[in-house]
C-alpha positions in Angstrom: 88.7 69.1 85.9 90.4 67.8 83.3 94.0 70.3 82.3 97.4 70.2 81.0 99.7 73.3 81.7 102.3 74.9 80.6 105.1 75.8 82.9 106.1 79.2 83.8 109.7 79.2 83.3 110.0 77.7 80.0 109.5 78.8 76.3 106.9 77.8 73.9 105.5 78.3 70.1 101.9 78.1 71.2 100.7 81.7 72.2 97.4 83.7 71.8 94.6 81.7 73.8 96.4 78.6 74.7 98.8 81.0 76.8 95.8 83.4 78.2 94.1 79.9 79.5 96.8 78.8 81.4 96.8 81.9 84.0 100.0 83.0 86.2 102.0 80.2 87.9 104.1 80.8 91.2 106.3 78.7 92.7 106.3 78.3 96.6 108.3 76.1 99.2 106.7 72.8 99.8 106.6 73.7 103.1 104.0 76.6 103.0 101.9 75.1 99.6 98.2 74.9 100.4 98.3 76.4 103.5 94.3 76.0 103.1 93.6 74.1 106.3 92.0 76.7 108.6 88.3 76.5 107.9 88.3 79.9 106.7 90.8 79.3 103.9 89.5 75.9 102.8 86.3 77.0 101.2 88.2 80.0 99.7 90.0 77.0 98.0 87.7 75.2 96.8 85.2 77.6 95.8 87.8 79.5 93.7 88.2 76.2 91.5 84.2 75.8 91.1 83.8 79.4 90.3 87.1 79.1 87.7 85.7 76.1 85.9 82.1 77.3 85.8 83.2 79.8 83.0 85.5 76.8 80.8 83.3 75.8 77.8 81.8 72.5 78.2 84.3 70.9 75.3 87.3 69.1 74.6 89.3 71.9 74.0 87.8 73.8 77.5 88.7 70.4 79.4 92.4 70.9 78.1 93.2 74.3 79.0 93.4 75.3 74.7 95.2 72.2 74.4 92.3 69.9 72.7 94.9 68.7 69.9 97.4 66.5 72.7 93.6 64.7 73.5 94.7 61.7 71.2 97.9 61.6 72.4 97.1 61.6 76.2 94.7 59.1 75.4 96.8 56.7 73.8 99.4 57.1 76.1 96.8 56.4 79.1 95.8 52.9 76.9 99.2 51.9 76.7 99.4 52.1 80.5 96.4 50.1 81.3 97.9 47.1 78.8 101.1 47.2 80.5 99.3 47.1 84.3 97.1 44.4 82.9 93.8 45.4 85.1 92.3 41.5 86.5 88.0 42.9 86.6 86.9 44.2 83.5 83.3 44.8 85.1 83.0 48.7 86.6 85.3 51.4 86.7 85.2 54.9 88.1 86.5 58.1 86.4 87.2 60.5 89.0 87.4 64.1 88.4 85.4 63.5 84.6 84.7 67.0 83.4 82.7 66.2 80.2 83.3 62.6 80.0 86.5 62.5 77.9 88.9 59.9 79.5 85.3 57.8 80.4 84.3 57.5 76.4 87.7 57.0 74.8 89.7 55.1 77.7 87.7 53.7 80.1 83.9 52.7 78.1 85.7 50.6 75.8 87.4 48.6 78.2 84.6 48.3 81.2 80.8 46.8 81.3 80.2 50.0 83.3 81.9 53.2 84.3 81.0 55.3 87.0 81.5 59.4 87.1 82.5 61.7 90.0 82.2 65.8 88.5 81.0 68.7 90.7 80.4 71.2 87.7 76.9 70.1 87.4 76.9 71.7 83.1 80.0 69.4 82.6 78.4 66.2 84.2 76.0 67.0 82.0 77.7 67.0 78.9 79.5 64.1 80.2 75.9 62.3 80.2 75.4 63.4 76.4 78.8 62.2 75.4 79.1 59.1 77.1 75.5 57.9 75.6 75.9 59.2 72.2 76.6 57.9 68.8 79.7 55.4 68.7 79.7 54.0 72.7 77.0 51.9 74.6 74.4 53.5 76.6 74.5 50.5 78.8 78.1 51.5 79.9 77.2 54.3 81.2 76.4 54.3 85.1 76.4 56.8 87.6 77.0 60.5 87.7 78.2 61.3 91.2 77.8 65.4 90.9 80.0 66.5 93.8 84.0 67.2 94.5 86.4 64.6 95.4 87.0 66.2 99.0 83.2 64.5 99.8 83.4 61.6 97.5 83.4 58.3 99.1 82.7 55.4 97.0 80.0 53.1 97.5 80.9 50.4 94.9 83.8 48.0 94.5 85.4 48.7 91.4 88.0 46.6 89.2 89.7 50.3 88.2 89.5 53.7 89.8 90.6 56.3 87.6 91.7 60.2 88.3 93.0 62.3 86.2 94.4 66.2 86.3 92.2 66.7 89.1 94.2 66.0 92.0 95.6 69.7 91.8 92.4 70.9 93.6 92.9 69.0 96.5 94.8 70.3 99.8 97.3 67.9 101.5 95.2 66.8 103.8 92.1 65.9 101.7 94.1 64.5 99.1 95.2 62.3 102.0 92.0 61.5 102.6 90.4 60.6 99.4 93.1 58.8 98.7 92.1 56.5 101.8 88.5 56.3 101.0 88.9 55.2 97.6 90.8 52.6 99.0 87.7 51.2 100.3 86.3 50.9 96.8 88.4 48.7 95.4 88.1 45.0 94.3 90.8 42.8 95.3 94.1 43.4 93.4 92.4 46.0 92.0 93.8 49.5 90.7 93.9 52.8 91.7 95.7 55.0 88.7 96.6 58.3 88.9 97.1 60.5 85.8 98.6 63.8 87.1 100.7 67.6 85.7 103.8 67.4 88.8 106.6 70.1 89.0 110.0 69.9 87.8 111.7 70.5 90.9 111.2 69.9 94.4 108.8 73.2 94.5 105.5 72.9 94.7 103.4 75.8 92.0 100.4 77.4 92.8 97.9 78.3 90.2 96.1 81.4 91.8 94.1 81.5 88.6 92.3 78.0 88.7 93.3 77.9 92.5 95.2 74.6 92.1 98.8 73.3 93.1 101.1 71.1 91.1 103.1 68.8 93.4 106.4 67.4 93.2 106.5 63.4 91.9 107.9 62.3 95.1 104.9 64.4 96.9 102.1 62.1 95.2 104.4 59.1 96.2 104.4 60.2 99.9 101.0 60.3 100.0 100.1 57.4 98.3 102.2 55.2 100.9 100.4 57.3 103.5 97.7 56.5 102.4 98.3 53.0 102.7 98.9 52.4 98.8 101.7 50.1 97.3 102.8 51.7 94.1 102.8 49.0 91.1 104.1 51.2 88.3 104.9 55.1 87.7 105.4 56.6 83.6 105.7 59.7 82.6 103.7 60.5 79.5 105.5 60.7 75.8 105.2 62.7 73.0 103.2 65.4 74.8 104.4 69.7 73.4 107.4 71.0 74.7 107.0 73.4 77.7 104.3 71.1 79.7 104.6 70.4 82.9 106.0 66.4 83.0 103.5 63.9 83.3 102.7 61.2 85.3 100.8 58.0 85.4 100.9 55.9 88.7 99.3 52.6 89.4 98.8 51.3 92.7 97.3 48.4 95.0 96.2 48.8 98.5 98.7 47.1 100.7 96.1 44.9 102.0 96.0 43.1 99.4 100.0 41.8 99.2 
């Protein structure tokens, strides 16, 4: 999964198909957000998201919710962020919620010997294999592609970097914390987990019923990361995105066990 979104409450010059792709969002109090912990509701939360993404074109524009023109700005911002934190190892990286491999190909593969991907949509995963072995990339740099959702994924390797972008809003709070705990076990000593996500500009969680996701306040992510055993090393807001988008933050973490 991979999507920047406009907020519901801000004006934008971007109309037509781009706005139609965003869907209708609804603000709810934080304590009422994602009441999906019962056995009846959790599968629906994930099934709706899977159905939504199964109907999205396997293109950069599709991955970015009709905002394909921000791809270069997004990748450059992420490159700058990784340069600032100085990832110590360069052998193996993991791209969580990889979509069609946009981030893997443009951000991770130039920096790491091998990149593994996690993507639950089979069509996206196949497109990612094509994109990440095509002209202009080292075929040997594509590692394994895990075709399942992050709520089910556990790393079986030790990574120098685990990168997650525009996908964590598709996890319930409980599954998000559990995911953070599992990936911590998949990091080399001193390695980083980095996340890049839309965040709510207020203290409320914004629900999007169309793609079955939520946009959390930044402080929620910070609290969940700490609860899972991470310490936050760096936090930066993505610059130069169009007006009207949710704020997008990059957070770099290390396991508290390495301190």
